[in-house]
C-alpha positions as a Markdown table, in Angstrom:
| # | Residue | x | y | z |
|---|---|---|---|---|
| 1 | Unk | 22.9 | -5.3 | 0.1 |
| 2 | Unk | 23.6 | -3.3 | 3.2 |
| 3 | Unk | 27.2 | -2.3 | 2.5 |
| 4 | Unk | 28.3 | 0.6 | 0.4 |
| 5 | Unk | 29.6 | -1.5 | -2.5 |
| 6 | Unk | 27.5 | -1.4 | -5.7 |
| 7 | Unk | 25.2 | -4.4 | -5.7 |
| 8 | Unk | 25.7 | -6.7 | -8.9 |
| 9 | Unk | 23.6 | -9.8 | -9.6 |
| 10 | Unk | 25.4 | -13.0 | -10.3 |
| 11 | Unk | 24.9 | -15.2 | -13.3 |
| 12 | Unk | 23.2 | -17.8 | -11.1 |
| 13 | Unk | 20.6 | -15.2 | -10.0 |
| 14 | Unk | 20.0 | -14.2 | -13.7 |
| 15 | Unk | 19.6 | -17.8 | -14.6 |
| 16 | Unk | 17.2 | -18.7 | -11.7 |
| 17 | Unk | 15.0 | -15.8 | -12.6 |
| 18 | Unk | 14.7 | -16.9 | -16.3 |
| 19 | Unk | 13.9 | -20.5 | -15.0 |
| 20 | Unk | 11.2 | -19.3 | -12.9 |
| 21 | Unk | 9.7 | -17.1 | -15.6 |
| 22 | Unk | 9.7 | -19.9 | -18.1 |
| 23 | Unk | 8.0 | -22.3 | -15.6 |
| 24 | Unk | 5.2 | -19.8 | -14.9 |
| 25 | Unk | 4.5 | -19.0 | -18.6 |
| 26 | Unk | 4.5 | -22.7 | -19.5 |
| 27 | Unk | 2.1 | -23.5 | -16.5 |
| 28 | Unk | -0.1 | -20.5 | -17.6 |
| 29 | Unk | -0.3 | -21.8 | -21.2 |
| 30 | Unk | -0.9 | -25.4 | -20.2 |
| 31 | Unk | -3.9 | -24.3 | -18.1 |
| 32 | Unk | -5.0 | -21.8 | -20.8 |
| 33 | Unk | -4.7 | -19.2 | -18.2 |
| 34 | Unk | -3.4 | -16.4 | -20.5 |
| 35 | Unk | -5.8 | -13.5 | -20.4 |
| 36 | Unk | -6.6 | -11.4 | -23.4 |
| 37 | Unk | -7.7 | -7.8 | -23.9 |
| 38 | Unk | -10.8 | -7.1 | -25.9 |
| 39 | Unk | -12.9 | -4.3 | -27.0 |
| 40 | Unk | -16.6 | -4.6 | -27.6 |
| 41 | Unk | -18.2 | -2.3 | -30.1 |
| 42 | Unk | -22.0 | -2.1 | -30.4 |
| 43 | Unk | -22.8 | -2.3 | -34.2 |
| 44 | Unk | -26.0 | -1.3 | -36.1 |
| 45 | Unk | -27.3 | -4.9 | -36.0 |
| 46 | Unk | -28.5 | -7.0 | -33.1 |
| 47 | Unk | -25.2 | -8.5 | -32.2 |
| 48 | Unk | -22.2 | -7.0 | -30.6 |
| 49 | Unk | -18.8 | -7.3 | -32.3 |
| 50 | Unk | -15.8 | -8.4 | -30.2 |
| 51 | Unk | -12.4 | -7.3 | -31.5 |
| 52 | Unk | -9.2 | -8.9 | -30.3 |
| 53 | Unk | -6.5 | -6.3 | -29.1 |
| 54 | Unk | -3.8 | -8.2 | -27.2 |
| 55 | Unk | -2.7 | -11.3 | -25.3 |
| 56 | Unk | -1.4 | -10.6 | -21.8 |
| 57 | Unk | 1.2 | -13.4 | -21.8 |
| 58 | Unk | 3.9 | -11.3 | -19.8 |
| 59 | Unk | 4.2 | -9.1 | -16.8 |
| 60 | Unk | 7.9 | -9.3 | -15.9 |
| 61 | Unk | 10.2 | -9.7 | -19.0 |
| 62 | Unk | 11.7 | -13.2 | -19.8 |
| 63 | Unk | 15.3 | -12.0 | -19.0 |
| 64 | Unk | 16.0 | -10.0 | -16.0 |
| 65 | Unk | 18.2 | -7.7 | -18.1 |
| 66 | Unk | 14.9 | -6.7 | -19.7 |
| 67 | Unk | 14.3 | -4.4 | -16.6 |
| 68 | Unk | 16.3 | -2.0 | -18.4 |
| 69 | Unk | 16.5 | 1.4 | -16.5 |
| 70 | Unk | 15.0 | 3.4 | -13.7 |
| 71 | Unk | 12.5 | 6.0 | -15.0 |
| 72 | Unk | 11.4 | 7.7 | -11.8 |
| 73 | Unk | 11.7 | 7.2 | -8.0 |
| 74 | Unk | 9.3 | 8.7 | -5.4 |
| 75 | Unk | 9.3 | 8.4 | -1.7 |
| 76 | Unk | 6.5 | 9.3 | 0.8 |
| 77 | Unk | 7.5 | 10.2 | 4.4 |
| 78 | Unk | 5.7 | 9.7 | 7.6 |
| 79 | Unk | 6.1 | 12.8 | 9.9 |
| 80 | Unk | 4.6 | 11.1 | 12.9 |
| 81 | Unk | 7.1 | 8.4 | 12.8 |
| 82 | Unk | 10.0 | 10.5 | 12.1 |
| 83 | Unk | 12.7 | 11.9 | 14.4 |
| 84 | Unk | 14.0 | 15.2 | 15.6 |
| 85 | Unk | 17.7 | 15.9 | 15.8 |
| 86 | Unk | 19.2 | 19.2 | 16.6 |
| 87 | Unk | 15.9 | 20.9 | 16.3 |
| 88 | Unk | 15.4 | 19.6 | 12.6 |
| 89 | Unk | 12.6 | 17.2 | 11.9 |
| 90 | Unk | 13.4 | 14.1 | 9.8 |
| 91 | Unk | 10.3 | 12.2 | 8.7 |
| 92 | Unk | 10.5 | 8.5 | 8.2 |
| 93 | Unk | 10.6 | 7.2 | 4.7 |
| 94 | Unk | 7.5 | 5.0 | 4.7 |
| 95 | Unk | 6.8 | 4.3 | 1.1 |
| 96 | Unk | 9.0 | 4.0 | -1.9 |
| 97 | Unk | 7.7 | 3.9 | -5.5 |
| 98 | Unk | 10.0 | 2.9 | -8.3 |
| 99 | Unk | 9.2 | 3.1 | -12.1 |
| 100 | Unk | 11.4 | 1.2 | -14.5 |
| 101 | Unk | 11.5 | 0.5 | -18.1 |
| 102 | Unk | 11.0 | -3.2 | -19.2 |
| 103 | Unk | 11.9 | -4.7 | -22.5 |
| 104 | Unk | 10.7 | -8.4 | -23.4 |
| 105 | Unk | 12.5 | -9.1 | -26.6 |
| 106 | Unk | 11.5 | -5.9 | -28.2 |
| 107 | Unk | 8.2 | -5.5 | -26.3 |
| 108 | Unk | 8.5 | -2.2 | -24.5 |
| 109 | Unk | 6.7 | -1.4 | -21.2 |
| 110 | Unk | 6.7 | 0.2 | -17.9 |
| 111 | Unk | 6.8 | -1.5 | -14.4 |
| 112 | Unk | 6.0 | 0.1 | -11.1 |
| 113 | Unk | 6.9 | -1.4 | -7.7 |
| 114 | Unk | 5.6 | 0.3 | -4.5 |
| 115 | Unk | 7.0 | -0.8 | -1.1 |
| 116 | Unk | 5.7 | 0.3 | 2.2 |
| 117 | Unk | 8.2 | -0.4 | 4.9 |
| 118 | Unk | 6.0 | 0.4 | 7.9 |
| 119 | Unk | 3.2 | -1.9 | 6.9 |
| 120 | Unk | 5.3 | -4.6 | 5.2 |
| 121 | Unk | 3.3 | -4.4 | 1.9 |
| 122 | Unk | 4.1 | -4.3 | -1.8 |
| 123 | Unk | 2.3 | -3.4 | -5.0 |
| 124 | Unk | 3.3 | -4.4 | -8.6 |
| 125 | Unk | 1.9 | -2.9 | -11.8 |
| 126 | Unk | 2.6 | -3.5 | -15.5 |
| 127 | Unk | 1.9 | -1.9 | -18.7 |
| 128 | Unk | 3.0 | -2.6 | -22.2 |
| 129 | Unk | 2.6 | -0.7 | -25.5 |
| 130 | Unk | 0.8 | -3.6 | -27.0 |
| 131 | Unk | -1.8 | -3.5 | -24.3 |
| 132 | Unk | -3.0 | 0.0 | -25.2 |
| 133 | Unk | -4.4 | 1.6 | -22.1 |
| 134 | Unk | -4.6 | -1.6 | -20.2 |
| 135 | Unk | -2.6 | -2.0 | -17.0 |
| 136 | Unk | -2.4 | -5.1 | -14.7 |
| 137 | Unk | -1.5 | -5.4 | -11.0 |
| 138 | Unk | -2.4 | -3.2 | -8.3 |
| 139 | Unk | -3.4 | -4.1 | -4.7 |
| 140 | Unk | -1.2 | -4.4 | -1.7 |
| 141 | Unk | 0.2 | -7.8 | -0.8 |
| 142 | Unk | 2.5 | -8.8 | 2.0 |
| 143 | Unk | 6.2 | -8.5 | 1.3 |
| 144 | Unk | 6.6 | -11.8 | 3.0 |
| 145 | Unk | 5.0 | -13.4 | -0.1 |
| 146 | Unk | 8.3 | -12.9 | -1.8 |
| 147 | Unk | 9.6 | -15.8 | 0.3 |
| 148 | Unk | 7.3 | -18.2 | -1.6 |
| 149 | Unk | 8.5 | -20.1 | -4.6 |
| 150 | Unk | 6.1 | -18.1 | -6.8 |
| 151 | Unk | 7.5 | -14.9 | -5.5 |
| 152 | Unk | 11.1 | -15.5 | -6.6 |
| 153 | Unk | 11.0 | -13.7 | -9.9 |
| 154 | Unk | 9.6 | -10.5 | -8.1 |
| 155 | Unk | 12.4 | -11.0 | -5.4 |
| 156 | Unk | 15.1 | -11.1 | -8.0 |
| 157 | Unk | 13.5 | -8.3 | -9.9 |
| 158 | Unk | 13.8 | -6.2 | -6.7 |
| 159 | Unk | 17.6 | -7.2 | -6.6 |
| 160 | Unk | 17.8 | -5.9 | -10.2 |
| 161 | Unk | 16.2 | -2.6 | -9.4 |
| 162 | Unk | 18.7 | -2.3 | -6.5 |
| 163 | Unk | 21.5 | -2.8 | -9.2 |
| 164 | Unk | 20.1 | -0.1 | -11.4 |
| 165 | Unk | 19.6 | 2.2 | -8.4 |
| 166 | Unk | 23.3 | 1.8 | -7.7 |
| 167 | Unk | 24.3 | 2.6 | -11.3 |
| 168 | Unk | 22.3 | 5.9 | -11.1 |
| 169 | Unk | 23.5 | 8.2 | -8.3 |
| 170 | Unk | 20.9 | 10.8 | -8.9 |
| 171 | Unk | 17.7 | 8.5 | -8.9 |
| 172 | Unk | 19.3 | 6.0 | -6.6 |
| 173 | Unk | 20.2 | 8.7 | -4.1 |
| 174 | Unk | 23.7 | 7.3 | -3.8 |
| 175 | Unk | 22.9 | 3.9 | -2.5 |
| 176 | Unk | 20.3 | 5.1 | 0.1 |
| 177 | Unk | 17.2 | 3.7 | -1.7 |
| 178 | Unk | 19.0 | 0.3 | -2.2 |
| 179 | Unk | 19.7 | 0.1 | 1.5 |
| 180 | Unk | 16.1 | 1.0 | 2.1 |
| 181 | Unk | 14.9 | -1.9 | 0.0 |
| 182 | Unk | 17.3 | -4.2 | 1.8 |
| 183 | Unk | 15.9 | -3.1 | 5.2 |
| 184 | Unk | 12.4 | -3.7 | 4.0 |
| 185 | Unk | 13.3 | -7.2 | 2.8 |
| 186 | Unk | 15.2 | -7.9 | 6.0 |
| 187 | Unk | 11.9 | -7.3 | 8.0 |
| 188 | Unk | 9.1 | -8.3 | 5.6 |
| 189 | Unk | 6.4 | -8.3 | 8.2 |
| 190 | Unk | 6.9 | -4.5 | 8.5 |
| 191 | Unk | 8.3 | -2.0 | 11.0 |
| 192 | Unk | 5.0 | -1.1 | 12.4 |
| 193 | Unk | 4.4 | 2.3 | 14.0 |
| 194 | Unk | 6.3 | 2.2 | 17.3 |
| 195 | Unk | 5.9 | 6.0 | 18.1 |
| 196 | Unk | 2.1 | 5.9 | 17.5 |
| 197 | Unk | 2.0 | 2.8 | 19.7 |
| 198 | Unk | 3.7 | 4.5 | 22.6 |
| 199 | Unk | 1.7 | 7.7 | 22.4 |
| 200 | Unk | -1.5 | 8.5 | 20.5 |
| 201 | Unk | -2.5 | 4.8 | 20.0 |
| 202 | Unk | -2.0 | 4.2 | 23.8 |
| 203 | Unk | -4.4 | 7.1 | 24.6 |
| 204 | Unk | -6.9 | 5.8 | 22.3 |
| 205 | Unk | -6.9 | 2.3 | 23.9 |
| 206 | Unk | -7.0 | 3.7 | 27.5 |
| 207 | Unk | -9.9 | 6.1 | 26.6 |
| 208 | Unk | -11.8 | 3.1 | 25.1 |
| 209 | Unk | -11.2 | 1.1 | 28.2 |
| 210 | Unk | -12.4 | 3.8 | 30.6 |
| 211 | Unk | -15.3 | 5.3 | 28.5 |
| 212 | Unk | -18.4 | 6.1 | 30.5 |
| 213 | Unk | -20.8 | 3.3 | 31.0 |
| 214 | Unk | -23.7 | 5.2 | 29.5 |
| 215 | Unk | -21.7 | 5.4 | 26.2 |
| 216 | Unk | -22.2 | 1.7 | 25.7 |
| 217 | Unk | -25.3 | 0.4 | 24.0 |
| 218 | Unk | -27.0 | 0.1 | 20.7 |
| 219 | Unk | -28.1 | 3.2 | 18.8 |
| 220 | Unk | -26.5 | 6.5 | 17.8 |
| 221 | Unk | -24.6 | 8.4 | 20.4 |
| 222 | Unk | -26.3 | 11.3 | 22.1 |
| 223 | Unk | -25.2 | 14.8 | 23.2 |
| 224 | Unk | -22.4 | 15.2 | 20.6 |
| 225 | Unk | -20.8 | 18.5 | 19.9 |
| 226 | Unk | -21.0 | 19.7 | 16.3 |
| 227 | Unk | -17.8 | 19.7 | 14.2 |
| 228 | Unk | -15.9 | 18.4 | 17.1 |
| 229 | Unk | -13.5 | 15.4 | 16.9 |
| 230 | Unk | -14.6 | 12.0 | 18.1 |
| 231 | Unk | -13.4 | 8.4 | 18.2 |
| 232 | Unk | -15.5 | 5.3 | 17.9 |
| 233 | Unk | -13.8 | 2.1 | 19.3 |
| 234 | Unk | -15.0 | -1.3 | 18.3 |
| 235 | Unk | -14.1 | -4.9 | 17.6 |
| 236 | Unk | -15.1 | -7.2 | 14.7 |
| 237 | Unk | -18.0 | -9.3 | 16.1 |
| 238 | Unk | -17.7 | -11.5 | 13.1 |
| 239 | Unk | -14.2 | -12.6 | 13.9 |
| 240 | Unk | -14.2 | -13.6 | 17.6 |
| 241 | Unk | -10.6 | -14.7 | 17.6 |
| 242 | Unk | -9.3 | -11.3 | 16.3 |
| 243 | Unk | -8.0 | -9.2 | 19.1 |
| 244 | Unk | -7.6 | -6.1 | 17.1 |
| 245 | Unk | -9.3 | -3.0 | 18.5 |
| 246 | Unk | -10.5 | -0.7 | 15.7 |
| 247 | Unk | -11.3 | 3.0 | 15.8 |
| 248 | Unk | -12.8 | 5.5 | 13.5 |
| 249 | Unk | -11.5 | 8.9 | 14.2 |
| 250 | Unk | -13.1 | 12.0 | 12.6 |
| 251 | Unk | -15.2 | 15.2 | 12.9 |
| 252 | Unk | -18.9 | 14.8 | 13.8 |
| 253 | Unk | -21.8 | 16.7 | 12.5 |
| 254 | Unk | -25.4 | 16.3 | 13.4 |
| 255 | Unk | -28.4 | 16.0 | 11.0 |
| 256 | Unk | -30.6 | 19.2 | 11.2 |
| 257 | Unk | -33.9 | 17.1 | 11.3 |
| 258 | Unk | -33.4 | 14.2 | 13.8 |
| 259 | Unk | -30.1 | 15.4 | 15.4 |
| 260 | Unk | -28.4 | 12.0 | 14.7 |
| 261 | Unk | -24.6 | 12.4 | 14.3 |
| 262 | Unk | -22.5 | 11.4 | 11.2 |
| 263 | Unk | -18.9 | 11.8 | 10.2 |
| 264 | Unk | -18.5 | 15.2 | 8.5 |
| 265 | Unk | -15.4 | 14.2 | 6.5 |
| 266 | Unk | -13.7 | 10.9 | 5.8 |
| 267 | Unk | -13.0 | 9.2 | 9.2 |
| 268 | Unk | -9.6 | 7.7 | 9.6 |
| 269 | Unk | -9.6 | 4.0 | 10.4 |
| 270 | Unk | -7.0 | 3.0 | 13.1 |
| 271 | Unk | -6.2 | -0.7 | 13.8 |
| 272 | Unk | -4.8 | -1.5 | 17.2 |
| 273 | Unk | -3.1 | -4.8 | 16.6 |
| 274 | Unk | -1.8 | -7.5 | 18.9 |
| 275 | Unk | -0.1 | -9.9 | 16.6 |
| 276 | Unk | 3.3 | -10.3 | 18.3 |
| 277 | Unk | 4.9 | -6.8 | 17.8 |
| 278 | Unk | 2.1 | -4.7 | 19.4 |
| 279 | Unk | 1.8 | -2.0 | 16.8 |
| 280 | Unk | -1.1 | 0.4 | 16.7 |
| 281 | Unk | -1.5 | 1.0 | 13.0 |
| 282 | Unk | -3.5 | 3.6 | 11.3 |
| 283 | Unk | -4.8 | 2.0 | 8.0 |
| 284 | Unk | -5.3 | 3.7 | 4.6 |
| 285 | Unk | -9.0 | 3.5 | 5.0 |
| 286 | Unk | -11.6 | 6.3 | 5.0 |
| 287 | Unk | -15.4 | 6.0 | 5.6 |
| 288 | Unk | -18.4 | 8.3 | 5.2 |
| 289 | Unk | -21.5 | 7.3 | 6.9 |
| 290 | Unk | -23.7 | 7.4 | 10.0 |
| 291 | Unk | -22.4 | 6.5 | 13.5 |
| 292 | Unk | -24.1 | 3.6 | 15.1 |
| 293 | Unk | -22.9 | 2.1 | 18.4 |
| 294 | Unk | -23.3 | -1.5 | 19.4 |
| 295 | Unk | -22.8 | -3.0 | 22.8 |
| 296 | Unk | -19.1 | -2.8 | 24.1 |
| 297 | Unk | -18.4 | 0.0 | 21.5 |
| 298 | Unk | -16.9 | 3.2 | 22.8 |
| 299 | Unk | -17.6 | 6.7 | 21.6 |
| 300 | Unk | -15.6 | 9.7 | 23.2 |
| 301 | Unk | -14.4 | 13.1 | 22.3 |
| 302 | Unk | -10.8 | 13.4 | 21.1 |
| 303 | Unk | -8.8 | 15.9 | 23.3 |
| 304 | Unk | -7.8 | 19.0 | 21.5 |
| 305 | Unk | -4.7 | 18.6 | 19.4 |
| 306 | Unk | -4.7 | 14.8 | 19.6 |
| 307 | Unk | -6.3 | 14.5 | 16.1 |
| 308 | Unk | -3.5 | 16.4 | 14.5 |
| 309 | Unk | -1.0 | 14.1 | 16.2 |
| 310 | Unk | -2.9 | 11.0 | 15.0 |
| 311 | Unk | -3.2 | 12.3 | 11.4 |
| 312 | Unk | 0.6 | 12.8 | 11.3 |
| 313 | Unk | 0.9 | 9.0 | 11.2 |
| 314 | Unk | -1.5 | 8.5 | 8.4 |
| 315 | Unk | 0.1 | 8.7 | 4.8 |
| 316 | Unk | -2.3 | 8.2 | 2.0 |
| 317 | Unk | -1.0 | 6.0 | -0.7 |
| 318 | Unk | -0.3 | 7.8 | -4.1 |
| 319 | Unk | -3.3 | 7.8 | -6.4 |
| 320 | Unk | -1.6 | 8.9 | -9.6 |
| 321 | Unk | 0.3 | 5.7 | -10.3 |
| 322 | Unk | -1.8 | 4.7 | -13.3 |
| 323 | Unk | -1.5 | 8.2 | -14.9 |
| 324 | Unk | 2.3 | 8.3 | -14.4 |
| 325 | Unk | 2.7 | 4.8 | -16.0 |
| 326 | Unk | 0.7 | 6.0 | -19.0 |
| 327 | Unk | 2.9 | 9.1 | -19.4 |
| 328 | Unk | 6.1 | 7.1 | -18.9 |
| 329 | Unk | 5.0 | 4.5 | -21.4 |
| 330 | Unk | 5.1 | 7.2 | -24.2 |
| 331 | Unk | 8.9 | 7.7 | -23.4 |
| 332 | Unk | 10.1 | 4.1 | -23.7 |
């Protein structure tokens, strides 16, 4: 899938996809593991009436050709991991979101696949007309799960998306997105954040290691500057074998009564991992609450300008996926 020739699925791949989908559906039926969607209306009497709406017996269509066409493609870019050439900034494409029409023997629906190449994660969502407003899926899973037997239909579905992207120069960006997906599959563990690792992340780690001794100890930190940026470094005490060093990074305010500090806005969570490729990864997590230091925690003021450099690496995932799927479902 890396060359410039249009990608075309073979008949073997199409047959393999159908085989896996049939096996999954038969297995679900055998276990009785086919969820249903119901509505519950409270009547005038003492009992509630349950009304059957639909059976969720499908996500991916039975035939891979049922992934019919590309409806929309979005990409989110990471300025911090980008590059500058000739004075022009080129942000890194971190996240790709592809909406596609699906047709399961006349049952129309919409599928959304979101791939994050830096984190090595994926998200799948499905919606069919017969489900009403119900959507299934969501949640980020490792791309490496596509290597499992149960992940083969999704892997082949991604190949089908590459085929459709090649057939649409406009939405497929003339093969660019197909190549991007191929690279994500080539390194399913994720590309990490190498620029953050070498610069801002390294500075956070160094300051954690050399924070003043009086900053360590239980209780809230003292003598903080209002509305200044701070970082709190800590390890997960409940996971003693986890070498990850975590940070909250955010602006601090103090309570007008007791003077105790708290995060003024959502603090960004940063995870400094040591799992083989040494990436310092800012996570998509935000936290509002008080600041409490335990032993071996660090709490230090972030140098001016560093907070802006840190936030360049943090790309919030799109929050409008469900809404877009509902709108696109009206067009299929």
